[in-house]
C-alpha positions in Angstrom: -18.9 -14.3 11.3 -18.3 -9.9 10.3 -21.5 -10.2 8.4 -24.1 -11.9 10.5 -22.7 -9.7 13.6 -23.8 -6.1 10.9 -27.8 -6.9 10.6 -29.2 -4.8 7.6 -25.4 -4.8 6.1 -26.9 -5.1 2.5 -29.6 -2.8 2.7 -26.9 0.0 3.2 -24.8 -1.1 0.2 -23.9 2.1 -1.8 -22.2 1.3 -5.5 -21.0 5.0 -5.8 -18.0 5.3 -3.7 -16.9 1.6 -4.6 -16.6 1.7 -8.6 -15.0 5.5 -7.5 -12.6 3.3 -5.4 -11.8 1.3 -8.0 -11.5 3.4 -10.6 -10.4 6.2 -9.1 -8.6 5.8 -6.1 -7.0 2.1 -7.0 -5.3 3.8 -10.4 -3.7 6.8 -8.1 -2.2 4.0 -6.2 -0.7 2.3 -9.1 0.8 5.8 -10.0 2.3 6.4 -6.6 3.8 2.9 -6.6 5.5 3.9 -10.1 6.9 6.9 -9.2 8.6 5.2 -5.7 9.8 2.7 -8.9 11.4 5.2 -10.8 13.0 7.1 -7.5 14.4 3.3 -6.7 15.6 3.6 -10.6 17.2 7.1 -9.8 19.3 5.8 -7.2 20.5 3.1 -8.7 21.4 5.8 -11.4 19.2 4.6 -13.3 16.3 6.2 -15.6 12.9 4.4 -15.9 9.9 6.2 -17.8 7.0 6.7 -16.1 4.5 4.7 -18.4 6.8 1.9 -18.0 7.5 1.6 -14.0 3.5 1.8 -14.3 3.6 -1.5 -15.8 6.1 -2.4 -14.2 3.9 -1.6 -10.8 0.7 -3.0 -11.5 2.0 -6.9 -12.8 4.4 -6.4 -9.6 1.0 -5.5 -7.3 -0.8 -8.6 -8.8 1.7 -10.8 -8.4 1.9 -9.4 -4.6 -1.6 -11.3 -4.8 0.1 -14.9 -5.3 2.3 -14.5 -2.6 5.0 -11.5 -1.3 8.2 -13.2 -3.5 6.6 -12.8 -6.1 5.7 -8.8 -5.7 9.5 -8.5 -5.2 11.3 -11.4 -6.9 9.3 -8.8 -10.2 10.6 -5.4 -9.1 13.8 -6.7 -8.6 13.9 -8.5 -11.5 13.0 -4.9 -13.2 15.6 -3.1 -11.7 17.9 -5.8 -13.3 16.3 -5.1 -16.4 16.9 -1.3 -16.8 21.0 -2.2 -15.3 20.8 -2.4 -11.9 22.4 -5.4 -9.9 21.2 -7.5 -8.1 22.4 -6.8 -4.8 22.2 -2.7 -5.1 17.8 -3.7 -6.2 18.1 -5.8 -3.5 18.9 -3.7 -1.3 16.9 -0.6 -2.3 13.5 -3.0 -2.0 14.8 -3.7 1.3 15.5 -0.5 2.0 11.5 0.8 0.9 10.3 -2.2 3.0 12.0 -0.5 6.1 10.9 2.6 4.8 7.4 1.6 5.1 7.1 -0.3 7.7 8.7 2.7 9.7 6.3 5.6 7.7 3.2 3.1 8.7 4.0 3.5 12.1 4.8 6.0 12.9 1.9 7.4 10.9 -0.7 5.3 12.9 0.8 6.1 16.1 0.1 10.0 15.2 -3.5 9.0 14.7 -3.4 6.9 17.8 -2.0 9.7 20.1 -4.5 11.9 18.5 -7.4 10.1 19.3 -6.6 9.8 23.0 -4.4 6.4 22.9 -0.9 7.7 24.3 0.8 5.0 25.3 0.4 2.7 21.5 0.2 5.2 20.2 3.7 6.7 21.2 4.7 3.6 21.0 4.0 3.0 17.3 5.6 6.7 16.8 9.3 5.3 18.6 8.8 2.1 16.6 8.1 3.9 12.8 11.0 6.5 14.2 13.9 3.8 14.6 12.8 2.4 11.4 12.8 5.8 9.2 15.9 6.4 10.9 17.5 3.7 10.0 16.1 3.7 6.7 17.8 6.6 6.1 21.4 6.2 7.2 21.3 3.1 5.2 20.1 5.6 2.4 22.9 7.4 3.1 25.3 4.8 2.7 24.3 4.3 -0.6 24.7 7.8 -1.0 21.8 8.2 -2.6 21.3 11.3 -2.3 18.8 13.6 0.6 16.3 14.7 -2.6 15.9 11.3 -3.9 15.8 9.9 0.2 12.9 13.2 1.0 10.8 12.1 -2.4 10.8 8.6 -1.0 10.0 9.5 2.3 6.4 11.4 0.6 5.5 8.9 -1.7 5.4 6.4 1.2 3.2 8.7 3.3 1.0 9.9 0.6 0.7 6.2 0.1 -0.4 6.1 3.3 -3.4 8.8 3.2 -4.1 7.5 0.3 -4.7 4.1 1.8 -6.7 6.2 4.4 -9.0 7.4 1.7 -9.4 4.5 0.3 -10.7 3.0 3.5 -12.9 6.2 4.4 -14.8 4.7 0.1 -15.0 1.0 1.4 -16.5 2.0 4.2 -18.7 4.5 2.9 -19.4 1.4 0.3 -20.6 -0.2 2.7 -22.8 2.7 4.8 -20.4 2.8 7.6 -19.3 5.9 9.5 -15.7 5.8 9.1 -13.7 9.1 9.8 -9.9 10.0 7.7 -8.3 10.0 11.3 -9.9 6.6 12.7 -8.5 5.3 8.9 -5.3 6.4 9.6 -4.4 4.2 12.6 -4.9 1.2 10.5 -1.9 1.7 7.9 -0.1 -0.9 10.2 -2.4 -3.9 8.7 -1.6 -3.4 5.1 2.2 -3.6 5.8 2.3 -6.5 8.5 -0.1 -8.5 5.8 2.4 -8.3 2.8 5.3 -9.0 5.6 3.1 -12.1 5.6 4.8 -14.2 2.6 3.6 -17.4 3.3 -0.2 -16.3 2.6 -1.2 -14.5 -0.5 -0.8 -10.8 -0.1 -1.1 -11.6 4.0 -5.3 -12.9 3.1 -6.6 -12.5 5.9 -3.9 -11.1 7.9 -4.2 -7.6 7.3 -8.1 -7.8 8.1 -7.5 -9.2 11.2 -5.0 -6.5 12.6 -7.7 -4.0 11.5 -10.3 -5.8 12.8 -7.8 -5.4 16.7 -6.7 -2.1 15.4 -11.1 -1.9 15.7 -11.1 -0.3 19.1 -9.4 2.4 19.4 -10.6 4.1 16.0 -13.8 3.7 18.3 -15.4 1.2 15.7 -16.4 -2.2 15.8 -14.1 -4.8 14.8 -16.9 -6.3 12.9 -16.8 -3.5 10.9 -13.2 -2.8 10.5 -12.5 -6.2 9.5 -15.6 -5.7 6.7 -14.5 -2.3 5.3 -10.3 -3.9 5.3 -11.7 -7.1 3.0 -13.4 -4.7 0.9 -11.2 -2.9 0.0 -9.3 -5.6 -1.0 -11.7 -6.6 -3.5 -11.3 -3.4 -5.1 -7.8 -3.3 -5.1 -8.0 -7.2 -7.1 -10.8 -5.7 -9.3 -8.8 -1.9 -9.7 -5.7 -4.0 -10.9 -7.6 -6.8 -13.4 -8.8 -4.0 -15.0 -5.5 -2.0 -15.6 -3.9 -5.1 -15.9 -7.0 -5.4 -18.4 -6.0 -1.8 -20.4 -2.6 -2.1 -20.6 -2.4 -5.6 -21.9 -5.1 -3.8 -24.9 -3.3 -0.7 -25.6 0.0 -2.6 -25.8 -2.0 -5.2 -28.8 -2.8 -1.9 -30.2 0.2 -0.7 -30.1 1.8 -3.9 -31.7 2.3 -3.4 -35.8 0.2 -5.1 -37.9 1.1 -7.6 -40.6 
């Protein structure tokens, strides 16, 4: 239905931004996820090398395409392997999810305010601030250290910026005009889609929420839906290529004979 309501879309397709999205932006997101896992491990008093964290991040993100618990369980298992107990590891994962939720609402709300949507923007910022504040309190109770708390916040907001860039690239690949400020208003769609655990990676939920928010960003709902779907396809392709690369390099490193 979304494609039917956008005549001429096929003629406007541009492969270059899509290739950049798959080969550059998706791996960059995986790199940020690796840094987040390192911070998580450091909060548990352990150390994970970046290369190992990158591999874990790629496969846990791929597992998330099945359903939410698969991604979370793979992270919890990885933390357990590195000596972090299930209780502490589970607590860290839940707090990081709450921090992501709060950051996404605060970030989206800021740009909604900038676009003139005062009431909903203020509501999002308030909700985000409460979740961020609550996350910081729980981090402090775990005695994780303020440097690591600040690092966690920076990584979360960097991820939101990168997600907005990915959406801009997806829009450009489709020949749809989408500014960075407009794309940034969609940041809550991914987290809500992700926590919809009974649907693989929130399949359709993220796109539907993006479509609902699209009029606030002054773009057509159908365009928002297709942009979010294109971003999802790029993430799946990017993760697949990264997984193939990781498995291939593992085999090359394996001693022969």
